C-alpha positions in Angstrom: 115.7 135.0 56.5 114.1 134.2 59.8 112.2 131.4 58.1 115.4 130.0 56.8 117.0 130.1 60.1 114.1 128.3 61.7 114.3 125.9 59.1 117.9 125.2 59.5 117.7 125.3 63.7 115.1 122.3 63.2 116.8 120.6 60.4 113.8 120.2 58.5 113.9 117.8 55.3 113.4 119.1 52.2 110.8 117.0 50.1 107.3 117.8 48.9 105.0 117.1 52.0 107.1 120.0 53.8 105.6 122.5 51.3 103.3 123.8 53.5 105.6 124.6 56.2 107.6 127.0 53.9 104.6 128.9 52.9 104.0 129.1 57.0 107.5 130.7 57.6 107.4 133.1 54.8 103.9 134.3 55.2 103.3 134.4 59.0 106.3 136.3 60.2 103.9 139.1 61.0 101.8 137.0 63.3 104.5 135.4 65.1 101.9 134.6 67.7 100.3 131.6 66.0 103.7 130.5 64.3 104.4 127.5 66.8 100.7 126.4 66.8 100.8 126.1 63.0 104.1 124.7 62.7 103.0 121.9 65.2 99.8 121.5 63.5 101.1 120.9 60.1 103.8 118.5 61.7 101.2 116.4 63.4 99.5 116.2 60.3 102.4 115.1 58.4 104.0 112.7 60.9 101.2 111.4 63.0 102.8 108.9 64.7 106.1 110.4 65.4 108.1 113.5 66.0 110.4 113.5 63.0 112.3 116.8 64.3 113.1 116.0 67.6 112.1 119.6 68.8 114.8 121.0 70.9 112.8 123.8 71.7 109.8 122.6 73.5 107.7 126.0 73.0 107.6 124.8 69.4 105.7 121.7 69.9 102.2 121.3 71.1 101.3 120.1 74.3 100.0 116.8 72.8 103.5 116.2 71.1 105.5 117.6 74.3 103.5 114.6 76.3 103.2 112.0 73.9 106.6 111.7 72.2 110.2 111.2 74.0 112.9 113.5 72.5 115.5 111.4 73.4 116.4 108.9 70.9 118.8 106.7 73.1 115.7 105.4 74.6 114.0 104.5 72.1 114.0 100.7 71.3 115.3 99.9 68.2 112.6 99.7 65.4 111.4 95.9 64.9 109.5 95.7 61.8 106.3 93.2 62.4 106.2 89.9 60.3 104.1 89.4 57.4 100.2 88.5 58.9 100.6 85.4 56.9 103.8 84.4 58.9 103.1 81.4 61.9 102.4 81.4 65.1 105.8 81.4 66.7 107.2 84.1 64.1 104.3 86.9 65.0 104.3 85.8 68.6 108.1 87.0 68.6 107.6 89.5 66.1 105.1 91.0 68.5 107.4 90.8 71.5 110.1 92.5 69.5 108.3 95.2 68.6 106.9 96.1 71.8 110.2 96.0 73.4 109.4 93.3 76.2 108.4 89.7 76.6 105.0 88.2 77.4 104.1 87.0 80.5 103.1 83.2 81.5 101.7 84.6 84.8 98.1 83.9 85.7 96.4 87.2 84.7 94.2 86.4 87.7 95.3 85.6 91.2 94.2 82.3 92.8 91.1 83.3 95.0 91.6 83.3 98.5 90.3 80.3 100.8 86.7 81.0 101.9 85.1 81.2 105.2 81.5 79.5 104.4 79.1 79.6 107.4 76.0 77.6 107.1 73.1 78.2 109.6 69.3 77.8 110.0 66.9 76.7 112.5 67.1 73.3 113.7 65.8 70.4 111.6 66.5 72.2 108.0 69.3 69.6 107.4 72.5 71.3 107.9 74.4 68.0 108.5 72.8 66.5 105.3 73.7 69.1 103.3 77.4 69.9 104.5 78.0 65.9 104.4 76.9 65.7 100.5 78.6 68.9 99.8 82.3 67.4 101.2 81.3 64.2 99.0 81.0 66.2 95.7 83.3 68.9 96.3 87.3 68.7 96.7 89.4 71.7 98.6 86.7 72.0 101.7 87.2 71.3 105.3 84.5 70.8 107.4 85.3 72.3 110.9 84.3 70.2 113.7 82.5 71.7 116.5 83.4 71.0 120.2 80.0 70.7 122.7 79.9 69.4 126.0 76.1 67.6 125.1 75.9 64.0 124.9 76.5 61.8 121.6 73.2 61.0 119.9 72.8 57.6 118.3 74.9 57.4 115.0 77.2 60.4 116.0 81.0 59.6 116.2 83.5 61.7 118.0 86.0 63.7 116.0 83.8 63.6 112.9 80.6 65.3 114.0 81.5 66.8 117.0 84.3 66.9 119.4 82.5 65.8 122.4 84.0 67.4 125.8 83.1 67.6 129.2 81.6 71.1 130.3 84.6 71.8 132.3 86.6 70.7 129.6 85.1 73.2 127.3 85.2 76.0 129.8 88.7 75.3 129.8 89.2 75.9 125.8 87.3 79.0 126.6 89.6 80.5 129.0 92.6 79.9 126.7 91.0 81.7 124.0 91.2 78.4 121.6 87.5 79.3 120.3 86.5 81.3 117.7 83.2 81.4 118.8 80.9 79.7 121.5 77.4 79.6 123.2 75.0 78.1 125.3 72.8 76.1 123.3 69.8 74.5 125.1 71.9 74.2 128.1 74.6 72.7 126.1 78.1 74.4 125.3 79.0 74.5 121.3 82.3 76.1 120.1 84.4 76.8 117.0 88.2 75.6 117.8 90.4 78.2 115.8 94.0 76.4 115.4 91.9 73.6 113.2 90.7 76.4 110.9 94.0 78.2 110.8 95.8 75.0 109.5 93.4 74.1 106.7 93.1 77.5 105.7 97.1 77.6 105.5 96.6 74.5 103.1 94.3 76.3 100.7 90.8 74.8 101.9 88.0 76.4 101.9 86.4 76.1 105.8 82.6 75.3 106.1 81.4 76.1 109.5 78.1 74.9 110.6 76.7 76.9 113.7 73.0 77.6 115.3 71.6 81.2 114.3 73.2 82.6 117.5 76.3 81.3 116.8 76.0 83.3 113.2 75.4 86.4 114.9 78.3 86.0 116.6 80.8 85.0 113.7 79.2 88.1 112.3 80.2 90.4 114.6 83.5 88.6 114.8 84.4 88.2 111.1 82.1 91.1 109.2 81.9 90.7 105.7 85.1 88.5 105.3 83.2 85.5 105.3 80.1 84.0 103.2 77.2 83.5 105.4 74.1 81.0 104.0 70.8 80.5 105.6 69.3 76.8 105.2 65.8 77.2 105.4 63.0 74.0 104.6 60.4 74.8 101.8 57.6 75.9 104.6 57.0 75.8 108.3 54.8 72.8 108.3 57.6 70.9 106.7 60.3 72.2 109.4 57.7 70.7 112.1 57.3 67.4 110.7 60.9 67.2 110.5 61.5 67.7 114.0 58.7 65.6 114.8 60.3 62.7 112.9 64.1 63.0 114.3 62.1 61.8 117.7 65.0 63.1 119.7 63.2 65.4 121.8 60.7 65.3 124.2 57.5 67.1 123.9 58.4 70.0 125.8 61.7 70.4 123.9 60.3 69.9 120.9 58.0 73.0 121.4 61.0 74.9 122.5 62.7 73.9 118.9 59.7 75.1 117.4 59.0 78.4 118.8 62.6 79.0 118.6 62.8 78.4 114.7 59.7 80.8 114.2 62.0 83.7 115.8 65.0 82.4 113.9 63.4 82.6 110.0 62.9 86.3 111.1 67.0 86.7 111.1 67.4 85.6 107.7 67.8 89.2 106.5 71.5 89.0 108.1 72.8 86.4 105.7 74.3 86.7 102.3 72.2 84.2 100.7 69.5 81.8 101.6 69.2 77.9 100.5 66.1 76.1 100.6 66.4 72.4 101.2 63.3 71.1 99.8 62.4 67.1 101.2 63.8 64.9 98.6 65.7 67.7 96.9 68.9 67.6 98.6 71.1 67.5 95.8 69.7 70.9 94.4 70.2 72.3 97.6 73.9 71.2 97.7 74.3 72.4 93.8 73.0 75.8 94.8 75.6 76.0 97.6 78.4 74.9 95.4 77.4 77.7 92.8 77.3 80.6 95.9 80.7 79.4 96.6 81.9 79.1 92.5 80.5 82.9 92.6 82.7 84.1 95.6 85.8 82.6 93.7 85.2 84.7 90.8 84.5 87.9 92.6 86.8 91.1 92.0 87.1 92.1 95.0 87.1 89.0 97.4 86.7 88.4 100.5 89.5 87.4 102.7 88.9 86.3 106.6 91.6 86.5 108.9 91.2 84.3 112.2 
């Protein structure tokens, strides 16, 4: 009688697959503590994908069934059978949407990468300007920040393209107005990076390339931390570097000695950078390709760098 009442209250369908339940109800009344568990296990074996009984008494369902199945039929989307596997693409696509109860989004699964700030540094004579110039020729979406300096122009340099050449007084005025991201006194001349130029081009989606000396890179690291990419450019050997400095013919012998001695110390700072690129003599394109690969790998990071200027 009690088994019959329980079956009635649960609205059990009467077909052959439910015979194990009837045996459980009639044979297990003396051990009622195991009845709910046995009922639940039998139902799961008979109906592995749904709860056909719509349990009203949650104590009769196992924790798995209680958490995995909804008891509110009104919230369930109407059943939509999938098209056959030989259906065309459009029919299968729509059928999957109907079965899942939602449309497939065409939005990108991966968000667009943030603009990068790339700091390129290294000792004098390693070819920073040559690498950056070639990089701008072969890669779109890059803005090279023109540095302000108080030094005089060298032969062939163009104001506003290579540097912004200003007087010492003008430079110190920019410092007072907090218009520079970083500045330093290098070999008796001031150099600094204008902030607004960076902000304007980052807002347009450009990657920013900064060319600084080792001292400037250390300052930028303290300001930007790991939000920027720091690339250390070196020659293939110390001897090759010294020959490049000699062949520039831009310094006196005394100044050349200072630059060589400084370069020896600056190479020791390589460990403070994220990447190192060798710009070997006659292999400029290889160095530029490696810098481009670094930029591509940074843009593929799951946790991307994001510099705020």
